[in-house]
C-alpha positions in Angstrom: -102.9 76.4 48.8 -105.0 73.9 50.6 -108.5 74.9 51.6 -108.6 76.5 55.1 -110.6 74.9 57.8 -111.3 75.7 61.5 -110.1 72.1 62.2 -108.5 69.8 59.6 -109.3 66.4 60.9 -108.7 64.6 57.5 -105.1 65.9 57.0 -104.3 65.0 60.6 -105.6 61.5 60.0 -103.5 61.0 56.9 -100.3 61.8 58.9 -101.0 58.8 61.2 -103.1 56.7 58.8 -101.0 53.5 59.1 -101.2 53.5 62.9 -104.9 54.2 63.0 -105.8 51.8 60.4 -103.8 49.0 62.1 -105.6 49.9 65.5 -109.0 49.7 63.9 -108.3 46.4 62.1 -107.1 45.0 65.5 -110.5 45.9 67.0 -112.3 44.4 64.0 -110.2 41.1 64.5 -111.0 41.0 68.2 -114.8 41.6 67.6 -114.7 43.2 71.1 -116.5 46.3 70.2 -117.8 47.3 73.7 -115.6 47.6 76.7 -112.9 45.6 74.9 -109.2 45.5 75.6 -108.8 48.7 73.5 -110.9 50.7 76.1 -109.0 49.4 79.0 -105.6 50.1 77.2 -106.7 53.7 76.5 -107.8 54.4 80.0 -104.6 53.1 81.3 -102.6 55.1 78.8 -104.6 58.3 79.6 -104.3 57.7 83.4 -100.5 57.6 83.0 -100.3 60.7 80.8 -102.4 62.8 83.2 -101.0 61.4 86.3 -104.3 60.6 87.6 -105.4 57.4 89.4 -108.6 56.6 87.6 -109.9 57.3 84.1 -113.4 56.2 83.4 -114.3 56.4 79.7 -117.8 57.3 78.7 -119.8 58.2 75.6 -119.2 62.0 75.4 -118.3 65.0 77.3 -121.9 66.0 78.3 -122.5 62.6 79.7 -119.2 63.0 81.7 -120.4 66.1 83.3 -123.8 64.6 84.1 -122.2 61.4 85.6 -120.0 63.6 87.7 -122.9 65.5 89.2 -124.8 62.4 89.8 -121.9 60.8 91.5 -121.5 63.4 94.2 -125.1 63.0 95.3 -126.6 66.4 94.3 -130.4 66.8 94.9 -132.9 69.0 92.9 -132.5 72.6 93.9 -128.8 72.3 95.0 -126.8 75.2 93.4 -124.0 74.5 91.1 -121.7 77.5 90.2 -120.3 77.7 86.7 -119.2 80.5 84.4 -121.8 81.9 82.1 -119.1 82.3 79.3 -118.8 78.8 78.1 -120.5 76.1 75.9 -123.9 75.2 77.1 -123.1 71.6 77.9 -121.5 72.7 81.2 -124.8 74.1 82.5 -127.2 72.0 80.4 -126.6 69.0 82.7 -127.3 71.2 85.7 -130.7 71.9 84.3 -131.3 68.3 83.3 -130.7 67.0 86.8 -133.1 69.8 88.2 -130.2 71.5 89.9 -130.0 75.3 90.0 -127.2 76.9 87.8 -125.6 80.0 89.3 -123.6 81.9 86.8 -120.5 83.9 87.7 -118.2 86.2 85.9 -114.9 85.4 84.1 -111.6 87.1 84.1 -111.4 89.6 81.1 -107.9 88.5 80.1 -108.0 84.7 80.4 -111.7 84.2 79.9 -111.8 81.7 82.9 -113.7 81.8 86.1 -113.1 84.8 88.3 -112.5 83.7 91.9 -113.9 86.9 93.4 -117.1 86.5 91.5 -117.3 82.9 92.6 -117.0 83.5 96.3 -119.6 86.2 96.2 -122.0 83.7 94.6 -121.7 81.0 97.3 -124.9 80.5 99.4 -125.9 77.8 102.0 -127.5 75.9 99.0 -124.2 75.8 96.9 -122.8 72.3 96.6 -120.5 72.3 93.7 -118.3 74.4 91.5 -117.6 73.7 87.8 -114.7 75.7 86.6 -114.1 75.6 82.8 -110.6 75.5 81.3 -111.8 77.6 78.4 -110.1 77.8 74.9 -107.1 75.8 76.1 -105.8 77.2 79.3 -106.5 76.5 82.9 -108.7 78.4 85.3 -107.2 79.7 88.4 -107.4 76.4 90.3 -105.4 77.1 93.4 -107.7 79.9 94.2 -110.8 78.0 93.3 -109.7 74.9 95.3 -109.0 77.1 98.3 -112.5 78.5 98.1 -114.1 75.2 97.7 -112.2 73.7 100.7 -113.3 76.7 102.8 -116.9 76.2 102.0 -116.9 72.3 101.8 -117.8 72.2 98.1 -117.2 69.7 95.4 -115.1 70.8 92.3 -115.8 69.3 88.9 -113.4 70.4 86.2 -114.7 70.9 82.7 -111.6 70.0 80.8 -113.2 69.5 77.3 -111.1 72.3 75.8 -107.7 71.9 77.6 -106.5 68.3 77.6 -102.7 68.4 77.9 -102.7 71.7 79.5 -100.5 72.0 82.8 -101.1 74.1 85.9 -98.4 75.2 88.2 -99.2 75.8 91.9 -97.4 78.4 94.0 -95.4 75.7 95.6 -94.1 74.6 92.3 -96.3 71.5 92.0 -97.4 70.9 88.4 -100.6 69.1 87.6 -102.6 68.5 84.3 -106.0 70.1 84.0 -108.8 67.8 84.9 -106.8 66.2 87.8 -107.0 68.8 90.5 -110.5 68.8 91.5 -112.6 66.0 93.0 -113.6 65.0 89.3 -112.5 66.0 85.9 -114.6 65.6 82.8 -113.5 65.8 79.1 -114.8 65.3 75.6 -113.1 63.6 72.7 -115.4 65.2 70.0 -113.5 65.1 66.8 -112.5 68.7 66.8 -110.9 68.5 70.3 -107.2 68.6 70.8 -107.4 64.8 71.5 -110.4 63.9 69.2 -112.0 60.7 68.3 -113.5 59.8 64.9 -116.9 60.1 66.5 -118.2 60.9 70.0 -116.4 60.1 73.3 -115.6 61.3 76.7 -114.1 60.5 80.0 -113.9 61.2 83.7 -110.9 61.5 86.0 -110.5 61.2 89.7 -107.9 60.3 92.4 -110.7 59.3 94.8 -111.2 55.5 94.9 -114.8 55.8 96.1 -115.8 58.4 93.5 -114.3 56.2 90.9 -116.3 53.2 91.9 -119.5 55.3 91.8 -118.7 56.9 88.5 -118.1 53.4 86.9 -121.3 52.2 88.3 -123.5 55.2 87.2 -122.1 54.9 83.6 -123.0 51.2 83.5 -126.7 51.5 84.3 -126.1 51.7 88.1 -124.9 48.2 88.2 -121.8 46.4 89.6 -123.2 42.9 88.9 -125.1 42.4 85.8 -128.8 42.8 86.1 -128.4 44.0 89.7 -128.9 47.8 89.7 -128.0 49.4 93.0 -128.3 53.0 92.0 -129.9 55.0 89.3 -127.4 55.1 86.4 -127.2 55.6 82.6 -125.7 53.9 79.6 -122.6 55.8 78.6 -119.7 53.9 77.0 -116.7 54.7 74.9 -116.7 52.0 72.2 -113.5 50.1 71.5 -113.0 51.5 68.0 -112.9 55.0 69.3 -110.7 53.9 72.2 -108.3 52.3 69.8 -108.1 55.5 67.7 -107.7 57.7 70.8 -104.8 55.5 72.2 -102.9 56.2 68.9 -103.6 60.0 68.9 -102.7 60.3 72.6 -99.1 59.4 71.6 -99.1 62.5 69.4 -100.9 64.9 71.8 -98.0 66.9 73.0 -96.9 67.4 69.4 -100.4 68.4 68.4 -100.6 70.9 71.2 -97.1 72.3 70.4 -98.3 72.7 66.7 -101.3 74.7 67.9 -99.0 76.8 70.1 -96.9 77.5 67.0 -99.9 78.7 65.1 -100.8 81.0 68.0 -97.4 82.4 68.1 -97.5 83.2 64.4 -100.9 85.0 64.9 -99.6 86.9 68.0 -96.6 88.2 66.1 -98.6 89.2 63.1 -101.1 91.2 65.1 -98.7 92.6 67.7 -98.8 96.2 66.2 -102.6 96.2 65.5 -104.3 98.2 68.2 -107.7 96.8 67.1 -106.8 93.3 68.1 -106.1 92.0 71.6 -104.4 88.6 71.2 -104.9 85.8 73.7 -103.0 86.1 77.0 -101.6 83.1 78.9 -101.8 83.2 82.7 -98.4 82.7 84.5 -99.7 79.6 86.3 -100.8 77.8 83.1 -99.6 76.6 79.7 -102.0 77.0 76.8 -103.0 74.3 74.3 -105.0 76.6 72.1 -108.1 74.5 71.5 -109.3 77.9 70.1 -107.4 81.0 69.1 -109.6 83.8 70.2 -108.9 87.4 69.7 -110.8 90.5 71.2 -111.8 92.8 68.3 -112.3 96.5 68.6 -114.1 97.1 65.5 -116.5 95.7 62.8 -116.7 92.0 63.8 -119.5 91.0 61.5 -117.7 92.9 58.7 -114.5 91.0 59.3 -116.4 87.7 59.5 -118.0 88.4 56.1 -114.6 89.6 54.6 -112.9 86.4 55.7 -115.7 84.2 54.4 -115.3 86.0 51.0 -111.6 85.0 51.1 -112.5 81.4 52.0 -111.4 81.7 55.7 -113.7 80.4 58.4 -114.1 82.0 61.7 -116.4 81.5 64.7 -117.8 83.3 67.7 -117.4 81.2 70.7 -119.9 82.1 72.4 -122.5 84.7 71.1 -125.1 84.0 73.8 -123.8 83.4 77.4 -125.6 81.0 79.7 -127.4 83.6 81.8 -129.1 84.8 78.6 -130.2 81.4 77.2 -134.0 80.9 77.0 -133.7 77.3 78.4 -133.2 78.7 81.8 -136.2 81.0 81.7 -138.2 78.5 83.8 -135.6 78.4 86.6 -136.6 81.9 87.8 -132.9 82.8 88.2 -132.0 86.2 89.6 -130.9 88.8 87.2 -127.2 88.4 86.5 -124.9 91.4 86.2 -122.0 89.9 84.3 -120.6 92.9 82.6 -117.4 91.3 81.5 -119.2 88.2 80.1 -121.6 90.4 78.1 -118.8 92.6 76.9 -116.8 89.5 75.6 -119.7 88.0 73.7 -119.7 91.2 71.5 -115.9 91.1 70.9 -114.6 87.6 70.7 -113.7 86.0 67.5 -111.9 82.7 66.9 -109.6 82.2 63.9 -108.6 78.7 62.5 -106.1 76.8 64.6 -105.2 73.2 64.2 -102.3 70.9 63.9 -101.8 70.9 60.1 -101.7 74.6 59.3 -98.9 75.8 57.1 -97.1 79.1 56.6 -98.9 79.8 53.4 -102.3 79.5 55.1 -101.4 81.5 58.2 -99.9 84.3 56.0 -103.0 84.3 53.9 -105.3 84.6 57.0 -103.3 87.2 58.8 -102.9 89.4 55.7 -106.7 89.2 55.2 -107.5 90.2 58.8 -105.0 93.2 58.7 -106.1 94.3 55.3 -109.7 94.6 56.5 -108.8 96.3 59.7 -106.3 98.7 58.1 -108.5 99.5 55.0 
């Protein structure tokens, strides 16, 4: 049996090696390493795939979130609402820009932003909402967008974990995550569903004015070289990574289906185990399973140790929610009563899920989990 990994990027590469190697050599032959044709081609391909008007590549997903918040003109002290149960990058940029993070609750079934908690958190200082499409499925965007419209708020979608996921509105309209709010932001970190061989990120928008501002900010605040009209940053996706991503984008739907097949195997293996609650997919969303995350009623640390002894990795995403991170102590935030979030941090456990898993590995993993629970 091949060694089990949380994400097997090497085996995935070997399956498309000839395509990727040819794309890399084309960039080397062109010597256009920054903002070359490969970047423009990838942006156009991703725009077509997502059905969004503008794709602005950048250096990483955290930069994408920061640039998005800079583009909508937020001022220090403005409030930005995010779920506490997410990776720190979502709120790290809020702190970096001296904005005020406001943490809200998540749904106990989908782990995504709870609209009722969101609406309760809105104040006259609220300027933006950042829903997170966590673990691979969509936040309840129809409700979130309705609340945002009611209160005249910007919506920035954190789509780092759900690229390729689809959302169905009540009228039957289907859109990809990252394309429904004012701006979408994503990461191409190697372990993502669409992962580069290094860092990378992108922003999405259907708004021409916002697209222009996003591009300008990402390029040192300049439209014309050496003429800097606004404060910006230096955030670029290099041509090599763009070329690799353009190849992998062609395989994204297949990759996401492979992840869903892994999840189905896990679900069926654990369906009669009362100690495990398997992931649930909302009726309005597909699920691309960036993570396969169970809720465990039992000895989580013991299971983690048991799996490690068997050569099986597992991870807790995320053990410390945003509202309990020390980095926000200086912000004098009000005490947050986020019971669901706090409960989830004690029970979630993610098992390996990636595109190259085989039946032998999956059987070995599920047997190891069930043997520990049923001992």
